[in-house]
C-alpha positions as CSV (number, residue, x, y, z in Angstrom):
1,X,0.1,0.0,0.0
2,X,1.0,3.7,-0.5
3,X,-0.6,6.8,0.8
4,X,2.4,9.2,-0.5
5,X,0.9,11.8,-2.5
6,X,2.1,15.0,-4.3
7,X,5.4,14.7,-6.0
8,X,5.6,18.2,-7.8
9,X,6.3,18.7,-11.5
10,X,8.4,21.8,-10.9
11,X,12.0,21.0,-11.8
12,X,11.2,17.9,-13.1
13,X,12.6,17.0,-16.6
14,X,13.8,13.7,-18.3
15,X,15.9,13.5,-21.4
16,X,16.2,10.2,-24.1
17,X,19.8,9.9,-25.3
18,X,19.2,9.6,-28.9
19,X,23.2,9.9,-30.1
20,X,26.3,10.6,-28.6
21,X,29.7,11.9,-29.8
22,X,32.6,12.7,-27.7
23,X,36.3,14.8,-27.6
24,X,39.0,15.6,-25.5
25,X,39.0,19.2,-24.1
26,X,41.7,20.3,-21.6
27,X,42.5,16.9,-20.5
28,X,39.1,16.3,-19.7
29,X,37.0,13.6,-21.7
30,X,33.8,15.4,-23.0
31,X,30.6,13.5,-24.4
32,X,28.0,15.3,-25.8
33,X,24.5,13.9,-26.1
34,X,21.6,14.3,-28.5
35,X,18.2,14.5,-27.6
36,X,15.1,16.3,-26.5
37,X,14.3,17.5,-23.1
38,X,10.7,17.1,-22.0
39,X,10.6,19.4,-19.0
40,X,13.1,22.4,-18.5
41,X,16.9,21.9,-17.9
42,X,19.6,24.6,-17.1
43,X,23.4,24.9,-17.4
44,X,25.1,23.5,-14.2
45,X,22.2,21.2,-13.4
46,X,22.9,18.2,-11.3
47,X,21.6,15.4,-13.3
48,X,21.3,11.6,-12.9
49,X,22.1,9.4,-15.9
50,X,20.3,6.1,-15.8
51,X,20.9,3.1,-18.0
52,X,18.0,0.2,-18.8
53,X,19.4,-1.9,-15.6
54,X,18.9,0.9,-13.1
55,X,22.7,1.5,-13.1
56,X,23.0,5.3,-12.3
57,X,25.8,8.1,-12.3
58,X,25.3,11.6,-10.9
59,X,26.9,14.4,-12.8
60,X,26.8,17.8,-13.7
61,X,25.6,19.5,-17.1
62,X,28.5,21.5,-18.4
63,X,26.9,23.3,-21.3
64,X,23.9,23.3,-23.5
65,X,24.1,23.7,-27.0
66,X,22.1,24.1,-29.9
67,X,21.7,25.2,-33.6
68,X,20.1,27.9,-35.0
69,X,20.1,30.5,-38.1
70,X,23.0,32.2,-36.1
71,X,25.1,29.2,-35.8
72,X,25.9,27.2,-32.5
73,X,24.5,28.9,-29.5
74,X,24.6,27.7,-25.5
75,X,21.4,29.0,-24.1
76,X,21.3,29.1,-20.0
77,X,18.3,26.9,-20.1
78,X,16.0,25.1,-22.5
79,X,12.5,23.5,-22.1
80,X,10.5,20.8,-24.2
81,X,12.8,21.4,-26.9
82,X,15.9,19.3,-29.0
83,X,19.2,20.3,-27.3
84,X,22.8,18.7,-26.9
85,X,23.6,18.3,-23.5
86,X,27.9,18.7,-22.9
87,X,28.7,16.5,-19.8
88,X,32.1,15.7,-18.3
89,X,31.9,11.9,-18.5
90,X,34.0,9.5,-21.2
91,X,32.0,8.0,-23.9
92,X,32.1,4.8,-22.0
93,X,30.1,6.2,-18.8
94,X,26.6,7.0,-21.3
95,X,25.1,4.8,-23.8
96,X,22.6,5.3,-26.2
97,X,19.2,5.0,-24.8
98,X,20.3,6.1,-21.3
99,X,18.0,8.6,-19.7
100,X,19.2,11.8,-18.2
101,X,16.9,13.3,-15.8
102,X,16.5,15.5,-12.6
103,X,14.2,13.1,-11.2
104,X,15.8,10.9,-8.3
105,X,15.5,7.3,-8.8
106,X,13.4,5.1,-6.6
107,X,16.2,2.2,-6.0
108,X,14.8,0.2,-3.5
109,X,11.2,-0.9,-2.9
110,X,10.2,1.8,0.2
111,X,6.4,2.9,1.0
112,X,7.8,6.0,2.6
113,X,9.1,7.5,-0.7
114,X,6.9,8.1,-3.5
115,X,7.6,5.8,-6.6
116,X,9.8,7.2,-9.6
117,X,10.6,5.7,-12.8
118,X,12.4,8.5,-14.5
119,X,14.2,5.6,-16.8
120,X,10.5,4.8,-18.1
121,X,9.4,8.1,-18.3
122,X,12.3,8.8,-21.0
123,X,12.0,5.8,-22.8
124,X,8.2,6.7,-23.1
125,X,9.2,9.8,-25.2
126,X,11.2,7.3,-27.7
127,X,7.8,6.4,-29.8
128,X,10.1,7.0,-33.0
129,X,12.6,4.0,-31.8
130,X,10.0,1.6,-30.8
131,X,11.0,-0.6,-33.8
132,X,14.4,-0.2,-32.5
133,X,15.8,-3.7,-31.6
134,X,18.2,-1.6,-29.1
135,X,15.5,0.6,-27.9
136,X,13.1,-2.4,-27.4
137,X,15.2,-4.9,-25.5
138,X,16.0,-2.1,-23.5
139,X,12.9,-1.1,-22.4
140,X,11.5,-4.5,-21.9
141,X,14.1,-5.1,-19.6
142,X,13.9,-2.0,-17.5
143,X,9.9,-2.6,-17.5
144,X,10.3,-6.4,-16.3
145,X,12.3,-4.8,-13.5
146,X,10.1,-1.7,-12.6
147,X,7.9,-1.1,-9.7
148,X,4.5,0.6,-10.7
149,X,1.8,2.6,-8.9
150,X,-1.7,1.2,-9.4
151,X,-4.9,2.6,-7.8
152,X,-7.2,0.2,-5.8
153,X,-10.8,0.2,-4.5
154,X,-11.1,-1.6,-1.0
155,X,-14.2,-2.2,1.1
156,X,-11.8,-2.7,4.5
157,X,-8.8,-0.4,4.9
158,X,-6.1,-2.6,5.9
159,X,-4.1,-2.2,9.0
160,X,-0.9,-0.3,9.0
161,X,2.0,-2.3,10.4
162,X,4.4,0.7,11.3
163,X,6.9,-1.0,9.0
164,X,5.8,-0.3,5.4
165,X,3.6,-3.4,5.4
166,X,-0.1,-3.6,5.6
167,X,-2.4,-6.7,6.7
168,X,-5.6,-7.0,5.2
169,X,-8.7,-8.1,7.6
170,X,-11.0,-11.1,6.7
171,X,-13.3,-10.8,3.7
172,X,-11.3,-7.9,2.4
173,X,-12.0,-6.8,-1.3
174,X,-9.6,-5.4,-3.5
175,X,-10.5,-4.2,-7.3
176,X,-8.3,-2.9,-9.4
177,X,-10.1,-0.1,-11.8
178,X,-9.7,-1.0,-15.3
179,X,-9.8,0.6,-18.6
180,X,-11.9,-0.2,-22.1
181,X,-9.9,-0.6,-25.1
182,X,-11.8,-0.2,-28.4
183,X,-9.4,-2.4,-29.9
184,X,-10.2,-5.2,-27.7
185,X,-14.0,-5.1,-27.4
186,X,-15.6,-7.1,-24.5
187,X,-12.0,-6.9,-22.5
188,X,-10.5,-4.2,-20.2
189,X,-7.1,-3.0,-19.7
190,X,-5.2,-2.7,-16.0
191,X,-3.6,0.8,-16.0
192,X,-0.4,1.4,-13.9
193,X,1.7,4.4,-13.6
194,X,5.6,5.4,-13.2
195,X,4.8,8.1,-10.4
196,X,2.1,10.2,-9.0
197,X,2.6,13.1,-11.5
198,X,1.1,10.4,-14.3
199,X,-1.2,9.0,-12.0
200,X,-2.8,12.4,-11.0
201,X,-3.5,13.3,-14.9
202,X,-6.5,10.4,-14.7
203,X,-9.7,12.4,-13.8
204,X,-11.5,9.7,-12.7
205,X,-9.2,7.8,-10.5
206,X,-11.2,6.0,-7.3
207,X,-10.7,8.0,-4.2
208,X,-11.4,6.7,-0.8
209,X,-13.8,8.4,1.7
210,X,-11.1,11.4,2.4
211,X,-10.7,12.1,-1.1
212,X,-7.6,10.2,-1.4
213,X,-6.3,7.8,-4.0
214,X,-5.3,4.7,-2.4
215,X,-2.5,2.8,-4.6
216,X,-0.6,-0.8,-4.5
217,X,2.9,-0.8,-5.6
218,X,3.2,-3.4,-8.3
219,X,6.1,-5.3,-10.0
220,X,5.8,-6.8,-13.5
221,X,5.5,-9.9,-12.5
222,X,2.4,-9.1,-10.0
223,X,1.1,-7.4,-13.2
224,X,1.3,-10.4,-15.4
225,X,-0.9,-12.2,-12.9
226,X,-3.5,-9.6,-12.6
227,X,-4.0,-9.6,-16.3
228,X,-4.2,-13.2,-16.7
229,X,-7.5,-13.6,-16.7
230,X,-10.2,-14.1,-19.7
231,X,-11.6,-10.5,-19.7
232,X,-8.3,-8.8,-19.7
233,X,-6.3,-7.8,-22.6
234,X,-3.0,-6.5,-21.2
235,X,-1.7,-3.3,-19.3
236,X,-1.2,0.3,-20.2
237,X,1.4,2.8,-18.7
238,X,0.7,6.4,-18.2
239,X,-2.8,5.7,-19.7
240,X,-3.9,9.8,-19.5
241,X,-0.1,11.0,-21.4
242,X,0.5,11.8,-24.6
243,X,3.3,8.9,-24.3
244,X,1.0,6.4,-22.9
245,X,2.4,2.6,-23.9
246,X,-0.3,0.0,-24.2
247,X,1.7,-3.9,-23.7
248,X,-0.8,-6.5,-24.9
249,X,-1.1,-9.8,-23.8
250,X,1.0,-11.3,-26.7
251,X,4.0,-9.0,-25.6
252,X,3.1,-10.1,-21.7
253,X,3.8,-13.8,-23.2
254,X,6.7,-12.8,-25.2
255,X,8.4,-11.3,-22.5
256,X,7.7,-14.1,-19.9
257,X,8.7,-16.6,-21.9
258,X,12.4,-15.1,-22.5
259,X,14.9,-17.6,-20.6
260,X,16.3,-14.6,-18.3
261,X,12.7,-13.8,-17.0
262,X,12.2,-17.4,-16.2
263,X,15.3,-17.8,-14.3
264,X,14.3,-14.7,-12.3
265,X,10.5,-15.5,-12.0
266,X,9.9,-18.7,-12.7
267,X,7.0,-20.0,-15.2
268,X,4.4,-17.3,-15.2
269,X,0.8,-17.9,-16.3
270,X,-0.3,-17.5,-19.9
271,X,-2.5,-14.3,-20.7
272,X,-5.9,-15.5,-22.6
273,X,-5.0,-14.2,-26.2
């Protein structure tokens, strides 16, 4: 269970590294990455660089670089636009499809901190790369190892154990609200979210008697079991965002059939295709 809400969108940005190149300057290795910032980035911002495995580096942005009719420019900030970031890193420390972000990743399960998935959030902006095998493999690996927020409705509030866990009373009922999908008549889709800001975009998210959205934190294997029923067709990440991604039952079965996934999680139930 999670009652934490209210992470602010102020100062948040994600940036998917679409390409990189490097050069040597004043005895330092300099790496320039190319992509589009979503949010606002500033020169000298302290940022996290995250790869698909969750490996994270902390560094600062040395410069921003853009091209215009006047030639190369170095603005102090950039909002929701293509921009090159100049980083004081060697090229071996950052790869294509890493994510640069101001959002601190949620590195371990802790219900006292708001769930954050900046890597997935950044990857969701890579629509034009979704047929790229490298992009696809990194996205699948990250999704299969991520935590998500899912809103829930309960007839009885669980007892807080004081250690981040909760105990449900006898005859407690938990319902996960679902969404309809025109492509699959008669079936519904589980809605999960990378963070509280994305969940907050759902205007009709179920609320308790105090007006709060109650959530559960789900891992990918939890989602697999929830959608492995005849009336569901998969799940959707950040359903109310322009970058939402629908994960159909067929793709879920493809992921859970991978040897690496089975070694980590064992055999999973097949979805109803």
